[in-house]
N, C-alpha and C positions, 0 to 999 in steps of 0.2 A: 311664420314662413321665412326662410333665409332670403335675403335680398340679393340684388345683382352683385353687390360688393362682397358677398360672403365668400371667403377664400379657403374655407375648409374643404378638404377633399373627402373622398369616400371613407376615410378612416375616422371621420368625426373629430378632426383636430389632433389625433394621436400621432406620435412619431412612427412613421412606417417602418423604421429600422429597429424599433425597441424590442421586437420579438427575437432577434438573433444576437443582440449585444450581450456579451457575457457580463454577469453581475458580480463576478469575483475578480478581485485584483490579480490573483494568480492566473486565472483564465485569460484576462486581458493581456497580461505580460507575456504569457506563453503563446497566445495567438499572434501578438505583435512580433515576438522573437521568431516564431515559426515562419511567418510570412517574410520577414526580413532575411532569414536564413535561406529559404527557398529562392527568393529573388537573387540573393548573392550567389548561390551555387549555380543558378541558371545563367547568370551573366558570366560567371567564371568559366562554366562549361562552354558557353558560346565563344568566349574569347580564346580559350585553349583550342577549341575545334578550328576556329578560323586561322589561328597561328599555325596549327599543324597542317591544314590544307595549303596555306601559302608556302610553308616550308617544303611540303611534299611536291608541290607544283614547281617550285624553284629548283629543287633537286632533279626533278624530271627534265626540266629544260636544260640544266647543265649536263645531264647525262646524254640527252639527245644531241646537244651541241658538240659534245666530245666525239660522238659517233660521226657526226657530219664532218668534223675536223679530220678524223681518221680517214674517211673516204676522200676528202679533198687532198690529203697528203699523198695518197697512194694511187688515185685513179689516173688513167691515161686514155688518150683519144687517138684514133687513127686519122689519116689525112682527110677522110670524109667527114670527120666530126662525130663519129660513132664511138661509143665506149668500148674499149678493148675488154674482153671478158675478165671482169674483176675477180670473180671467184676462182678463176683458173690461175691468174697471176699472183693474187694476194689472198691472204686469209682475212676474212671479215673481223671487225672488232668484237663481234658477239656471235656465237654459233647459231643463234636463233635466226640470223639473216639467211641461213642455208636451209631452214625448215619451212616449207610452204604453209602459209596460214598461221605462223607461230605467234603473231601479234606484234612483231618488231619488223618494220619495213623501211627501206630506203628507196627514194625515187629521185632520179636526176632528170631535170627538164632541160632539153636542148633546143636550139633554134629550129631544128628540123624534126623534133619528136621528143621521146622521153625513154628512160631506161629504169627498170626496177630490179631489185634483188630477187633471188629465188623465192624468198618468203612472201613476196608480193605478187607472185604469178597467179595465185588462185583468187584472192579476194578482189573486190571492186573498190579500189582506193580513190579518194578524192583527187582530181587532177589539179596539180599546182600550177601557178603562173610563173613567168620569168620575173626574177627580182634583180634590180640593178645593184651591182657591187658597190659598197659592202653591206647592203641592206639585209636585215635579219627580221624574222617574224616568229612568233610563238602563239599558236591559236588552238582552239579545241574547247570542248569535244566536237569533232566533226563526224558526220555519219559515214559508215562503211557497210559493205555487205561481206560477211564472213565467207570463208571458203565452203562452208556447208549451206550457204544461202541465208543464214540468219542475219538479223540487223545488229550492228555494233557501232562503236564510236572509238575514235583515236584522238590523241594529242599530236600536234605536228609542229616541228621546228624547221624553218627554212632559212637558207643563206644564199645570197647572190655572189657569184665568183666569176673570174675571167681566167681562162686557161692560157698560160704563156703569152699573154697579151694578144691572143689570136681571136678567140670568140668567147662569148659569155655563156655561162650555164648556171643552174640553180640546183642545190642539193636540198631535198626534203627528207627528214627522218621522222617516222611516225611510230607510235607505240599505242597498243590497245589500252583502253581506260580500265579494263578489268583488274589489272595489277594495282593501279592506284586506288580503285574502289575497294579492293580487298584490304589494302593497308588502312584506308579510312574506316572500314567496317570493324577491323580488329581494334584500332585505336579508340573509336567511339564506344565500343562495348566496354573496353577497359576503363575509359575515362568516366562514363556514367556509373559504372559499378563502383569505382573508387569514390566518386563524388557522393553517390547515394549512401555508401557506408560512412563516409565522413559526415554527411548530413545527419544520419541517425545518431552517431556518436556525439556530435555537437548538440543535437536536440536533447539527448539524455543529460549531457553536461549542463545545458541551459536549465533544464528542469531542476537539477540538483542545486545549481547556483541560485535559482529563483526561490527554491524552498528555503535555502540558507538565508538569503537576503530578506525574506518576508518573515523570518522567525521572530524578530523584534515586534512586528505588528501582532503576531499571534500571542506574544507575551503580554502586550498591552491589552488585547481582548480578554485574555485569561485573568489578568489583574482586575480589569474593570468588572468582570463577572463576579470575582471574589468580593469586590467592594459592594456590588449590588446585593450579594447574599450576606453581607455583614462579616465576612471572614477577614477583611482588611479595612482599616480606617481610611486609607488614602492610597494613591498611586505611589509606587516607589520611585527613587531617583536614578535607578540604573537602567537608563535607556539611551539609545543613540542620540546624538545632537539634533538630528532632524526631527525626532519625535519629542524632544524635551518641551517645545512650546505647547504641544498637544497635552502632554501629561501634566504640565504646570497649570494649564488652563482648567483641566479637569479637577486638579487639586484645589484651585482657587474657587471653582464652582461648588465643590463639596464643602469646603470651609465656609463659604458664604451661606450656603443653605443651612448648615448646622448652626452658624451664628444667628441667622434669621429665626430658626426654630427656637433656639435658646432665648433669644430676645423676646419672642412672642410669649414663651412660657413665663419668663420673668415679668413681663408687663402684666399678664393676667394674674400672676401671683401677687404682684405689688398692688394691683387694683383691688383684688379680693381682700388683701390685708388692710388696705386703706379704708375700705367700706365697713370693716367690722366695727369700728368705734362709733360712727354715726348710727348704724343700725342698732347697736347695743344701747345707745342713749335713748333712741326712740322706743325700744322695747321696755326699758326701765320706766319711761314716762307713762307708757300705757299700763304697765303693771301697777304703778303707784296711783293711777286714777286721778291725775292732776286735772285742773280746770281746763275746759275746752279752749279758752282763749290762750292760756299759757301753753297748752299742747300745740295749738296752731302756731304760735310764735316759735316754739322749739322745732316744730316740723319744718317751718320755713327756713330756719337757720341751718338745720342739718341737710335739707335738700340742696340749699345753695352750696354747702360744703361738698356734698357728694357730686354735684354738677361740676364744681371746680376740679375735683379729683378725677372724674371721668374725662373731662376736657384735657387735663394735664397728661393723663396716661395715653389718650388717643394721640395727642401731639407728639408724645415721646415715641409711640409706636410708628407714627407716620414719618418721623424724621430718621428713624433707624434703618440702616442698610442702604445699599445702593445697587443700581442696575449694572450688571457686568457688561463690558464691551460697549458702553454707551457712546453715542456720537459726541464729538467735542462741542462745548458750549462757549460762546464768546463771553468775555468778562465784562467789557465796557458797557454794552447795552443794558445788562441786568443791573450793574452798579448805578448807572444813571437813573434808572427807574426807581430804585430804592432811595437814592439820595433825594430825588424830587419829593418823595413822600415825607422823608424826615425833615427836610427844610420847611415844610408846611407845619409839621408838628412843633418844631423848635424855632419857629419864625421869630419869636421874641428874643432869642439869644443871638440871632444874626450869624450863625456858624457858617463858615465857608468850607466846602469840601473840595480838595484838589486831587487830581488823578495823575499817577505815573504808571501807565499800563503799557506794557510791551505788546505790540500788535500780534506777535506770535504766541502770546500767552493764552492758553485755553484750559477749560475745566472739563475733564473726561468723566462725566457722571450725569446724574439727573439734574435737570434745570431747577427743580424744586429744592434739591439739596444745596445748590449754589446760592439760590435766593435766601434760604434759611441761614446759611453760613454768613453771607455778606450782610444780611439784614440784622442779625444779632450783633455782629461785631461793629457795624456802623452805628447802630442804635446806641450801643454802649458808649462809643466814642462821642456821638452827639450829646449824650446825656451828661458826660463829664467834661467835654471840651469848653474852653472859654470862647474861642473864636475860630479855630482852625482844626481841620481834620484832613489827613493825608492817606489815600489808598494807593498802594503799590502792588503791581502784579507782574511777575516775571516767570518765564519758563525755566524749569529746572532740568538741564540737559544731562544726559548720561550716555556715553558712547556704547555702553554694553547693552542698552535697551533700544527698542524701536520707537518708543513714544515718550515725549518729554513729560516731566512732572510739572508741578506748579508751586510757586512761592507767592503767598499773599501776606501783606503787612498793612495793618490799620493803626495809624498813630493819631494822637490828639495833643493839644497843648494844655490839658487839664492838670490836676494835682499829681497824677501818676499813682502807681501802686508800689508800696514798699516791698522789697524782696521777700521779707519774712511773711507778708500777707498774701502772697501769690497763691500758695496751695489752698488757703482757706477761701479766698475769693472764688476759686474755680470749683468749689464744692457745690453740688446742686442745692438750691434753696437758700444759699448764703448770699447776703447783699453786702457790698462794700461799705455802705452807709445806710443805716436804718431810716434816716431822715429822707432819703431819696426814694421816690415811688418806684416800685418794681417788686418782682417775686423771686429774683435770684435764680431763674430757670434758664435764661438766655445763654449764659456761658456754659451751663451744663449741656444744653442741646448742641452747642458748638463742639464741645469735647466729644460727645457721642458721635457726631458726624465725622469729625477728624479721625476718631478711632475706627469707624466703619471703613473709611478710605485708607486706613493704615498710615496715617500721617502723624505729624507732630505739631504741638502748640507750645510756643514760647511767649512769655510775658516779660518784657524788659523795659528799660527807660528809653524813650525816644531821643535819639541824638539830635534830631533836627528841630522837633517841636517842644521837647522837654517833658511831655506827659507820658502816658502809657503807650506802649507799642506791642500789639498782639501780632505775632508772626506765625503763620500757618504754612507748613511744608507738606506737600503731597508728593509721594515718591513717583519716580518714572515707571512707565510700563505697568500700570496698575491693572 
C-alpha cells in the first residue's frame, strides 16, 4: 500500500505531458517556431493596432480643434450675449454642420445658455460645462441619442474662451464615432489579412529552412543504417562541425568493438594453438601404452603447462580493450597501493619510490587497466633498481580537444637497457636477463594496454637516475 509520503499522482509516476510531446526533432522545432511566430505576429498586430488607434484619435482631435478655431475666429455676439446667427453671416468650416443629425456638431456654452449648429438641433447631445480660458479637453466616446432615436456615441473637443474681454464662453465640437470605427474596421481587416498571409509564408519558409537544416542529421541516420547493414565500414568525415563529435564517437565505438572482436578471436585461436602440443603429447603417451607412473608424471607436467597457458590467455584477454567514455581515475592513490605491495616483496633491497604527480593528471579509462599498467612498470623498475624508483605523471594538454591526455614515466637507477636491446625486450615472453625470475609477459601486457588506448611507449636512459626510463603517452580526448 502506498504510504502517506507517496507523491505519485493518478498517472502512476508517468509524465502527464508525455502524451502530447512530439517525438520528432522536426516536429519539436516546427511547433516551437509556429508558437513563436504566432506570438510575434499577435504582438506586432496589437502594437500596430494601438499605434493606428492613437494616430486616428490624435488626427480626430486636431480636426475638431481646427473646427473650434474656425468658429472662434468668426463667431460674434450681440449685446445680450447671444450668438448672432452664425450660419447666416458665415459659412461653416464643413457642410455637415448644416445637415441635421449629420454626425458633426458644434455647441457653444454661454453664461446664460447654449447654442448649437443646425446639425445638432435633432440629436440629444451631452451638455458641456463652462471651461476657464484657455483650458482644453478631449474626451469620449460619450453617449448621444441620434435624430432617429437610436443610441450613439461621439468624441468631443472643448476649449474655454473670452469674447473681447467681456464675457467667457466655451466651444465644443463633437463628431460621431461611426466614422472612426469604420476606419478602424477597414484597417484591422487589412492588417490581420496581411499578417495572416505573412504568417503562412513565414511558416512555409520555416518548414523549408528546417528541412534544409536537419538534412545533415538525416544523412547521419542514413549512414548509420548503412553501417548497421554492412554497406559501410564506418561513418564518413563529411559532416557539419556540430555533428563531428557524434560521428567521431560512433567511429571510435565501431573501431573499438571490431578490435575487441578481433582480439577475442585471436585469443581463442592462440589458446587453441597452444593446447595442441600438450594434447598431442598425451595422446602419444596413451597410444604407446607407457607405464602408469610415467603417464601420471607426464600428465601432471602437461596439465601444469596447459593451466599456465590458459591463465596467460585469460590474463591477456582481460587486459585487452578499454571502456569508452570512462570516468577519470586519480593516479596517486592507485600508485601508492601498488608501491606498498612492491616494497614488501622487495623489502630486502630497500628500494625507495618517489612520486612527482601533477594533481590535475588523471587516467581516463578502467581502473583495472591503470593498475595493470602501473603495476607492471613499477614491478619491472623495482626488479632492476638498486635503491631508487621515480614515478612521474603529468597531463598532456591539447587546445584542440576537450579532455587532457596523460604522460607517465617510470625511472630506476638500475643498469638500464641498451638502445639496440629495446625492441627485443619489449617482445612478449622475452626476458632481459634469464637469470632474473620472471616470464617476460609484463611488458607485453603494458604494450597491449597502451595500444588499446592508442598511446605510445618509449624506453630511454633516465637523465636523473641513470637507469631505464619507460615513458607512456596517452593522447588527449580519447
